[in-house]
C-alpha positions as CSV (number, residue, x, y, z in Angstrom):
1,M,21.9,-105.7,-18.4
2,N,23.3,-107.4,-15.3
3,P,21.5,-110.7,-15.0
4,T,21.7,-110.6,-11.2
5,Q,20.1,-107.2,-11.0
6,I,17.4,-106.8,-8.4
7,I,15.0,-103.9,-8.4
8,F,12.5,-102.8,-5.8
9,H,9.5,-100.6,-6.6
10,I,8.2,-99.0,-3.4
11,D,4.7,-97.5,-3.5
12,V,2.9,-95.8,-0.6
13,N,-0.6,-97.2,-0.1
14,S,-3.2,-94.5,-0.6
15,A,-0.5,-91.9,0.1
16,F,-2.6,-88.7,0.2
17,L,-5.2,-90.3,2.4
18,S,-2.7,-92.0,4.7
19,W,-0.7,-88.8,5.2
20,S,-3.8,-86.7,5.8
21,A,-5.2,-89.3,8.3
22,L,-1.9,-89.3,10.3
23,K,-1.9,-85.5,10.4
24,N,-5.5,-85.4,11.7
25,L,-4.7,-88.0,14.4
26,A,-1.6,-86.1,15.5
27,E,-3.8,-83.0,15.9
28,G,-6.3,-84.8,18.1
29,S,-8.8,-86.3,15.8
30,E,-10.5,-89.4,17.1
31,V,-11.4,-90.6,13.6
32,D,-8.9,-92.4,11.4
33,L,-9.8,-91.6,7.8
34,R,-8.3,-94.9,6.7
35,E,-10.9,-96.9,8.7
36,I,-14.0,-95.2,7.4
37,P,-15.4,-94.5,3.9
38,S,-13.4,-91.4,3.0
39,I,-11.6,-89.7,0.2
40,I,-9.1,-86.9,-0.5
41,G,-10.8,-84.4,-2.8
42,G,-11.4,-80.7,-3.1
43,D,-13.2,-77.8,-4.6
44,M,-14.9,-78.3,-8.0
45,A,-14.3,-74.7,-9.1
46,K,-10.5,-75.1,-8.5
47,R,-10.3,-78.2,-10.6
48,H,-9.9,-80.5,-7.6
49,G,-13.4,-82.0,-7.9
50,V,-12.2,-85.5,-8.3
51,V,-11.2,-88.3,-6.0
52,L,-7.4,-88.2,-5.4
53,A,-7.3,-91.0,-3.0
54,K,-9.7,-93.4,-1.3
55,S,-9.8,-95.5,1.8
56,I,-10.4,-99.3,1.7
57,P,-13.9,-98.9,3.2
58,A,-14.7,-96.4,0.4
59,K,-13.5,-98.9,-2.2
60,A,-16.2,-101.3,-0.9
61,Y,-18.7,-98.8,-2.3
62,H,-16.9,-98.9,-5.7
63,V,-15.5,-95.4,-5.3
64,T,-12.6,-95.1,-7.7
65,T,-9.6,-92.8,-7.9
66,G,-10.1,-90.1,-10.6
67,E,-13.9,-90.1,-10.6
68,P,-15.8,-86.8,-9.9
69,I,-16.6,-86.3,-6.2
70,V,-20.3,-86.0,-7.0
71,N,-20.3,-89.5,-8.4
72,A,-18.5,-90.8,-5.3
73,L,-21.1,-89.2,-3.1
74,R,-23.9,-90.8,-5.0
75,K,-22.3,-94.2,-4.4
76,C,-21.7,-93.4,-0.7
77,P,-23.8,-90.5,0.7
78,H,-22.0,-90.6,4.1
79,L,-18.6,-90.4,2.5
80,V,-16.1,-88.2,4.4
81,M,-14.2,-85.8,2.2
82,E,-10.9,-84.2,3.2
83,A,-9.2,-81.4,1.2
84,P,-5.8,-82.2,-0.2
85,D,-2.7,-80.7,1.6
86,H,0.0,-80.8,-1.1
87,E,2.6,-79.1,1.1
88,L,2.2,-81.9,3.7
89,Y,2.4,-84.5,0.9
90,H,5.7,-83.1,-0.5
91,R,7.1,-83.0,3.0
92,R,6.2,-86.6,3.8
93,S,7.6,-87.6,0.4
94,R,11.0,-86.0,1.2
95,E,11.1,-87.7,4.5
96,L,10.4,-91.1,2.9
97,M,13.1,-90.6,0.2
98,E,15.7,-89.5,2.7
99,F,15.0,-92.5,4.9
100,L,15.2,-94.9,1.9
101,S,18.4,-93.2,0.7
102,G,19.9,-94.0,4.1
103,I,19.3,-97.7,3.4
104,C,20.4,-97.6,-0.3
105,P,21.6,-94.5,-2.1
106,D,20.5,-95.9,-5.5
107,I,17.0,-94.4,-5.5
108,E,15.0,-93.1,-8.5
109,Q,11.9,-91.2,-7.4
110,V,9.2,-91.3,-10.1
111,S,6.3,-89.6,-8.2
112,V,5.5,-88.1,-4.9
113,D,4.7,-91.5,-3.4
114,E,6.7,-94.1,-5.3
115,C,10.3,-94.8,-6.3
116,Y,12.6,-97.5,-7.6
117,M,15.5,-98.9,-5.6
118,D,18.5,-100.8,-7.1
119,Y,18.9,-103.4,-4.4
120,T,21.8,-105.1,-6.2
121,P,24.6,-103.1,-4.5
122,I,23.3,-103.8,-0.9
123,A,22.3,-107.4,-1.5
124,N,25.4,-108.7,0.3
125,Q,24.4,-106.6,3.3
126,Y,20.7,-107.5,3.6
127,G,20.6,-110.9,2.0
128,D,17.3,-112.4,0.6
129,P,15.4,-109.7,-1.3
130,V,12.0,-110.6,0.1
131,K,13.2,-110.5,3.7
132,A,15.0,-107.2,3.0
133,A,11.8,-105.8,1.4
134,E,9.8,-106.9,4.4
135,Y,12.3,-105.3,6.7
136,I,12.1,-102.0,4.8
137,K,8.3,-102.1,4.7
138,N,8.1,-102.7,8.5
139,C,10.6,-100.0,9.2
140,I,8.5,-97.5,7.2
141,F,5.4,-98.4,9.2
142,D,7.3,-98.3,12.6
143,K,8.9,-94.9,11.8
144,F,6.2,-93.1,9.9
145,G,2.9,-94.9,10.7
146,Y,1.8,-95.8,7.1
147,T,2.1,-98.8,4.8
148,V,3.7,-99.4,1.5
149,N,3.7,-102.2,-1.1
150,I,7.1,-103.3,-2.5
151,G,7.4,-105.1,-5.8
152,I,10.6,-107.1,-6.5
153,S,12.0,-108.1,-9.9
154,D,15.0,-108.2,-12.2
155,R,13.2,-105.6,-14.5
156,K,11.9,-102.2,-13.6
157,V,8.5,-102.6,-15.4
158,L,7.9,-106.0,-13.6
159,A,8.8,-104.5,-10.2
160,K,6.2,-101.8,-10.9
161,M,3.6,-104.3,-11.8
162,A,4.4,-106.5,-8.8
163,S,3.9,-103.6,-6.4
164,D,0.4,-103.2,-7.9
165,F,-0.6,-106.8,-6.9
166,R,-2.9,-107.2,-3.9
167,K,-2.7,-104.4,-1.3
168,P,-2.0,-103.1,1.2
169,N,1.2,-103.6,3.2
170,L,2.5,-106.5,1.1
171,V,5.7,-107.6,-0.7
172,H,5.4,-109.4,-4.1
173,T,7.9,-110.7,-6.6
174,L,7.6,-110.8,-10.4
175,Y,10.8,-112.0,-11.9
176,C,11.1,-112.8,-15.6
177,R,11.0,-116.5,-14.8
178,E,7.6,-115.9,-13.1
179,I,5.7,-113.9,-15.7
180,Q,4.0,-116.9,-17.4
181,Q,2.7,-118.2,-14.1
182,K,1.8,-114.9,-12.5
183,I,0.6,-112.5,-15.2
184,W,0.0,-114.2,-18.5
185,G,-3.5,-115.3,-17.4
186,M,-4.4,-111.7,-16.4
187,P,-6.4,-109.4,-18.7
188,V,-4.3,-107.1,-20.9
189,S,-5.7,-104.1,-19.0
190,S,-3.5,-105.2,-16.1
191,L,-0.3,-104.6,-18.1
192,F,1.6,-101.4,-17.3
193,M,1.0,-98.7,-20.0
194,C,-1.9,-100.6,-21.6
195,G,-4.8,-98.1,-21.5
196,H,-8.4,-98.2,-22.6
197,S,-7.7,-97.5,-26.3
198,S,-5.0,-100.1,-26.5
199,V,-7.2,-102.6,-24.7
200,E,-10.0,-102.1,-27.2
201,T,-7.6,-102.4,-30.2
202,L,-6.2,-105.6,-28.8
203,R,-9.7,-107.0,-28.1
204,K,-10.5,-106.5,-31.8
205,L,-7.4,-108.6,-32.6
206,E,-8.7,-111.2,-30.1
207,I,-5.8,-110.5,-27.7
208,L,-7.5,-110.6,-24.3
209,T,-4.8,-111.7,-21.9
210,I,-1.2,-110.7,-21.3
211,G,-0.2,-114.2,-22.4
212,D,-2.1,-113.6,-25.7
213,L,-0.2,-110.4,-26.2
214,A,3.2,-111.9,-25.3
215,Q,2.7,-114.5,-28.0
216,A,1.2,-112.2,-30.6
217,D,2.9,-111.3,-33.9
218,K,4.9,-108.1,-33.4
219,E,4.3,-106.9,-37.0
220,I,0.5,-107.0,-36.5
221,L,0.8,-105.1,-33.2
222,A,3.0,-102.5,-34.9
223,A,0.5,-102.1,-37.7
224,H,-2.3,-101.4,-35.3
225,L,-0.6,-99.7,-32.3
226,K,2.7,-98.4,-33.9
227,S,5.7,-98.4,-31.6
228,H,3.5,-98.6,-28.5
229,G,2.4,-102.0,-29.6
230,I,6.0,-103.2,-29.6
231,T,6.5,-101.7,-26.2
232,L,3.5,-103.6,-24.8
233,W,4.7,-106.8,-26.4
234,E,8.1,-106.4,-24.7
235,Y,6.5,-105.7,-21.3
236,A,4.3,-108.7,-21.7
237,N,7.5,-110.8,-22.2
238,G,9.4,-109.1,-19.4
239,I,11.7,-107.2,-21.8
240,D,12.8,-103.9,-20.3
241,D,16.4,-102.7,-20.3
242,S,15.8,-99.5,-18.4
243,K,18.0,-98.8,-15.4
244,V,17.4,-97.2,-12.1
245,I,18.5,-93.6,-12.7
246,T,20.1,-92.3,-9.5
247,E,21.6,-89.1,-10.7
248,P,20.3,-86.3,-12.9
249,A,21.4,-86.4,-16.5
250,E,24.4,-84.2,-17.3
251,A,22.5,-82.2,-19.9
252,K,19.9,-80.2,-18.2
253,G,16.7,-79.8,-20.2
254,I,14.3,-77.0,-20.9
255,G,10.6,-77.9,-20.4
256,N,7.2,-76.6,-19.8
257,S,3.8,-78.1,-18.9
258,I,0.2,-76.9,-19.0
259,T,-2.7,-77.9,-16.7
260,L,-5.8,-77.6,-18.7
261,K,-8.8,-75.7,-17.4
262,E,-11.0,-78.4,-19.0
263,D,-9.8,-81.9,-19.8
264,A,-8.7,-82.3,-23.4
265,A,-10.9,-85.1,-24.9
266,S,-9.8,-84.8,-28.5
267,K,-6.5,-84.6,-30.4
268,E,-7.3,-81.2,-31.6
269,D,-7.5,-79.8,-28.1
270,A,-4.3,-81.5,-27.2
271,Y,-2.5,-80.2,-30.3
272,R,-3.5,-76.7,-29.5
273,A,-1.9,-77.0,-26.0
274,L,1.2,-78.7,-27.5
275,L,1.6,-75.8,-30.0
276,S,1.6,-73.3,-27.1
277,L,4.1,-75.4,-25.2
278,S,6.3,-75.8,-28.3
279,E,6.5,-72.0,-28.8
280,S,7.5,-71.5,-25.2
281,V,10.1,-74.3,-25.1
282,A,11.6,-73.4,-28.5
283,G,11.7,-69.7,-27.6
284,R,13.6,-70.5,-24.4
285,L,16.0,-72.8,-26.3
286,R,16.8,-70.0,-28.8
287,A,17.1,-67.4,-26.0
288,S,19.6,-69.7,-24.1
289,G,21.6,-70.3,-27.3
290,H,20.9,-74.1,-27.3
291,L,19.7,-76.8,-29.6
292,A,17.8,-79.9,-28.4
293,G,18.9,-83.4,-29.4
294,M,15.9,-85.0,-27.8
295,V,12.3,-84.1,-27.0
296,S,9.7,-85.8,-24.8
297,T,5.9,-85.4,-24.5
298,E,4.2,-86.0,-21.1
299,I,0.6,-86.8,-20.5
300,K,-1.2,-86.7,-17.2
301,Y,-4.7,-88.1,-17.5
302,N,-7.7,-87.0,-15.4
303,T,-7.2,-90.2,-13.5
304,F,-3.8,-88.8,-12.4
305,R,-1.9,-91.5,-14.2
306,S,1.1,-90.1,-16.1
307,V,2.8,-91.4,-19.2
308,S,5.6,-90.0,-21.4
309,H,7.4,-90.8,-24.6
310,Q,10.6,-89.4,-26.1
311,T,12.6,-89.5,-29.3
312,T,16.0,-88.2,-30.5
313,F,16.6,-85.9,-33.5
314,A,19.0,-86.8,-36.3
315,E,20.4,-83.3,-35.8
316,P,19.8,-80.9,-32.8
317,V,16.9,-78.4,-33.4
318,C,15.4,-75.3,-31.8
319,T,12.5,-74.5,-34.2
320,T,9.0,-74.3,-33.0
321,D,7.5,-76.3,-35.9
322,T,9.9,-79.2,-35.5
323,L,9.3,-79.5,-31.7
324,Y,5.6,-79.2,-32.2
325,R,5.3,-81.8,-35.0
326,T,7.4,-84.2,-33.0
327,A,5.5,-83.6,-29.8
328,C,2.3,-84.4,-31.6
329,L,3.6,-87.6,-33.1
330,L,4.8,-88.7,-29.6
331,F,1.3,-87.8,-28.2
332,D,-0.4,-89.9,-30.9
333,E,1.8,-92.9,-30.0
334,I,0.9,-92.9,-26.2
335,W,-2.5,-91.3,-25.9
336,D,-5.1,-94.0,-25.0
337,G,-8.2,-91.8,-25.5
338,T,-8.6,-91.0,-21.8
339,P,-9.3,-87.2,-21.2
340,V,-6.1,-85.3,-20.5
341,R,-5.6,-83.0,-17.6
342,L,-1.9,-81.9,-18.1
343,L,0.5,-81.9,-21.1
344,G,4.2,-81.2,-21.0
345,I,7.1,-81.0,-23.4
346,R,10.8,-81.3,-22.4
347,A,13.8,-80.6,-24.6
348,S,17.0,-82.3,-23.5
349,K,20.4,-83.4,-24.7
350,L,21.2,-79.8,-25.2
351,V,24.1,-78.5,-27.2
352,S,25.4,-75.0,-27.9
353,K,23.9,-73.4,-31.0
354,E,27.5,-72.4,-31.9
355,E,28.5,-76.1,-32.4
356,P,28.6,-77.0,-36.1
357,V,25.8,-79.4,-37.3
358,Q,25.5,-81.2,-40.6
359,L,22.6,-80.2,-42.8
360,T,20.2,-83.1,-43.6
361,L,17.8,-83.5,-46.5
362,F,15.0,-82.3,-44.2
363,D,16.9,-79.1,-43.4
364,L,17.2,-78.3,-47.1
365,N,13.5,-79.1,-47.8
366,G,12.4,-77.0,-44.8
367,G,10.2,-77.2,-41.8
368,F,6.5,-77.6,-41.3
369,D,3.5,-75.2,-40.9
370,T,2.2,-75.5,-37.3
371,A,-0.9,-73.3,-37.7
372,A,-3.6,-75.9,-37.6
373,S,-2.5,-79.4,-36.7
374,S,0.4,-81.9,-36.6
375,K,0.0,-82.6,-40.3
376,A,3.2,-81.7,-42.1
377,V,3.1,-78.8,-44.6
378,P,6.6,-77.9,-45.9
379,V,8.0,-74.5,-45.1
380,P,11.4,-73.4,-46.3
381,A,14.0,-73.8,-43.5
382,A,15.5,-70.4,-43.9
383,K,12.0,-68.8,-43.9
384,Q,11.1,-70.7,-40.7
385,R,14.2,-69.6,-38.9
386,K,13.6,-66.0,-39.9
387,L,10.0,-66.3,-38.8
388,D,11.0,-67.7,-35.4
389,D,13.7,-64.9,-35.0
390,A,11.1,-62.2,-35.9
391,L,8.6,-63.5,-33.4
392,D,11.2,-63.7,-30.6
393,S,12.2,-60.1,-31.4
394,I,8.7,-58.9,-31.2
395,R,7.9,-60.7,-28.0
396,K,11.1,-59.5,-26.4
397,K,10.3,-55.9,-27.2
398,Y,6.6,-55.8,-26.6
399,G,5.9,-58.8,-24.3
400,S,5.1,-62.5,-24.6
401,D,1.4,-61.8,-25.4
402,S,2.1,-59.2,-28.1
403,I,1.7,-61.7,-30.9
404,V,-0.3,-64.8,-30.8
405,R,-1.0,-67.5,-33.4
406,G,-4.6,-67.4,-34.7
407,S,-5.2,-71.0,-33.6
408,L,-4.4,-69.9,-30.0
409,L,-6.7,-66.9,-29.9
410,H,-9.2,-66.9,-27.0
411,K,-7.5,-70.0,-25.6
412,K,-5.0,-68.4,-23.2
413,D,-7.3,-68.8,-20.2
414,D,-7.7,-72.5,-20.8
415,Y,-4.2,-73.2,-19.6
416,K,-2.2,-72.8,-16.4
417,K,1.5,-73.0,-17.2
418,H,4.2,-74.4,-14.8
C-alpha cells in the first residue's frame, strides 16, 4: 500500500430526512423536518414500519434508526412522520456522486448516501487534506443545501470510522498514527463491523475497549470468533489493505438477493433463504455456461446496516450444494445475531464452463446434501451434477416453480427476490 495514500469517506447526514426536508421546502412547506422531532418511515403492512432516518430533535427523545415506528411514537407522541421517497433519494444520490466525480474521478460509492474518495491523485491540486475536505463539505452545502461528514485517513476502514465521529457537518481525521489516542479508549461496540454478538463474546473475554482488542491474542480471538475475530483485531490496529475501487471488476458476477417478509432471527430461517438463493444463482451460472471462482454473502440487518463476506474456491464451481454450503459458512462468520431483513449471494470471477479445470480430492469425494442445513453430507459429484442438470431441465420445460425442495415448501411467499 502507498504509505502516502489519503482516503476520504463522505457520508450525508440523515440523508433520507435531509433530502425529503429540502423537497418539502421547495414545494412551499413552512416546516423544516430537520428542525423538529421527525422521522422518515412508512406503512407497517409494506415492511416500512421502522425508522429509516431521524432528525436531531428526534434523537433528543432517544428515537433510534431501525426501531419500529410505534416505539418511536411512544417516546415522542408529537413526532412527525414522512413517507420515504426512494426515487428522490436515488436522484439526489446520483447528483452528489456526479458532483464529487467532478472534483476527483476516483470515487467508490458504497451506498446511496456514502462513498470513498481517493484523495491522493488530487492532493497536489488542493493541498492540505483537512482544508480540502472542508472545501468539499461547504461546496456540497452551498450547492445542494444539506450537510455531510467527511472522515480522512490513510486506511479505508479508519476513514469510515472517522466520518462517524461527532455529527453533523464536520470533518475528522483518523490516521494510523492517531488510533491509540483517538479510538483505543472507545468501547469495542464503536469499532466498524463489531456487532452485538461480537461485543458479547469479547466482553466474556474481558475485552471491553478497542485498545483491549488491539492488544489481544489473535489465536484466542480466532478460537472464539473465527476469521471475523482476526478482522476485528486488524481494524483495531488500523490494518486494512483495501483500495478505493473506482471501476467495476472485469468479471461481471451473477447474483440474487431476497427481502424477507419477516426478519430472520435464527440461522435456520437464514439458511432456508440462502438455499433458495443458491438454487437461483447456480441455475443462472449453468444456464450462462459459467463457473464461479468466488462467492460472497450479503446481510442487511433490520437496522439497515449491511455487511458482506467473500471467499474464493480452489476450483471454479456451479453446483447448488457448493454455493449453498459456502454461503452458509460465510453467513456464520459475519452474522452478529441481529434480525436479518435481506440476504444476498453473488458469484463472481466467472470463467467459461468449457475451460479445463483440475479435479480436486473434494471433486472425487463429491458434493453435499443441501436439504436441511449447512451441515455437510457427502453426495457423489457425478450424481450431484446429474441432479442439477435434471432440475434445470424440468424447470426450463415446466417453469421455475414446477419443482421445489421440500425444505422450501410453503416458504415462497416469505421472500421478495431482486
